[in-house]
N, C-alpha and C positions, 0 to 999 in steps of 0.2 A: 155537262152533266150536273144535275143537282138532285140529290136524294135526301130524305129527312127520316129522323128517328126520334121518337118522343121518350123522354126520361122523367118519371114522376118524382124520383127521389135521388139523393146523392149516390146511394148504392146502385141505382139504375144507371147513373151517369158513369160511375167507375166501371161497371160491368160492360157498358157500351165501349169504353175505352179499351178494356182488356180484349174484347172481341175485335175491335178495330185494328189492333196490332196485327192480325192475320191478313189485313189488306196491305200492309206496308212492305216495302222492298228497300234494300240498301240504296242509299242516295236520296231517299225521299225527304222532302221538306213539307211540313204540315203547318199551315197558319191557322191558329186558334184565335177566333174573333168573337166579340160580343161584350156586353156591359160587365162592369164590376160585379163579382158574386154570381156570375152566370154558370160557373162550373168548369172553367178551362183547366184549372189546376186539378180538380177532381178527376176530369177526363184524363189528363196527363198521367196521374197516378195509376189509373186503369191501364192505359197504354203500357206504361212501365212494367206493371204486373204481367200483362200479356206478353211482353218481350223477355220476361225472366229476370227483371231487375229485383234484387233481393234487399237492397239498402232502402232506407227511408227516402221518399221523394217529397220535396217541399217546393213551394214557389221560389224561383230564382230571381225574385224582384230586385234585390239589392246586388247580387252577384252577376246578374244578367244571363249567365250560362252555367248550367251544372251538367257535368258528364257522368253518365251511369253506365256501368258494365252490364251487358245482357247475356243471357244464356237461353238460347231458343234453337229451333230448327229452321229458321228463316234465313240465316246467314247474316243476321243483323247483330253486330258485336258491341255497338255503342249507341246509347240514346243521348242526344244532346238536347237538354230541356232549356229553353231560352224564354226570357221575358224582356220585352222591349218597352214596357210601360214607362220607365223613367228616361228613355231616350228622347232627346229633344230635337234631333234633326236627322234627316236622311243620311248626312255624312257619318253620323255616329252609328247608324245601322250598317253602312258600308264598312266602317272600321272594325266592326265585330267579325267581319268575314264569315258570316254564317254559312254560306254556300260551301266554303272550304272545309267546314266541320263535318260534312257528311260524305267526304270523298272516299273514305276507306271503311266499308262495311258499317255505316252509321246511318241513322235517321235523325232529323231535327224536328222537334215540336216547338213552335214559336208562339207563345202567348202574346196577346195584343198584336197579332200578325198583321192587322190592317196597316200598321205603321211601316212594316217591311214589305208589303206587297209589291210596290213599285220596283224594288230591287230584284225580285224573282220573276215577275211577269207571270206567264201562264204555266211555267214548269213547276207547279206546286199543287198540292191537295189543300182545300180549305174546309174547315169545320167552323160554321158560324152557330153560335149559341144564342137562342132567343128564349125569353122567359114570358109566360103568360100570367094572368091574374091569380092563378092557383099555385104559382111557383113551379109549374111543370116546364121542363126545358125541351125545346125542339132543337135537335142538332141537324143543321143543313150541311150536307157534304157536297162539295163541288170540286171541279178541276179537270184537267185534261188527262184522261187515262184510257188505256186500251180496253178491248172487249173483255179479256180475261179478268182484269181488275174490276171492270164494271160489274161483272157477275159476283165477284167477291163483296163489292159494296152492297149489291142488291140483297145478297144473303145476310150481310150484316144488319140491314134494315129489318129484316124478318125475325131476327133473334130476340 
């Protein structure tokens, strides 16, 4: 499944993230891919807002993983916001044990997720960010999901 949504501004990208939070379930790993400045962190801020995170969300580039407490009706209690931009090898990605971070009522957003994709295989959602000449972002969502969640993604596209 691949679905797309266009975002003309940073505010649109953050709004898309906030509404994407309704698609997520405990245990989800979402790989955020795309070029530098494409809106991955802006989208993550929106997801955090949609999950009820009240603290400030910033890029975890230097810490690699930031944990945020959530307050929502989805059963998701923790957002693990990860950034593997500075990771130099697949072994370093494995050492982060990102899959273990989502075992208890959590979801993980992994910026620069293409570096971690081989660790998780098909059991992830992917959001790829593309930028056109007018700086409009196209968010391409893909992954192996069931029909109920596919319907949620389709509704997300139409928002």
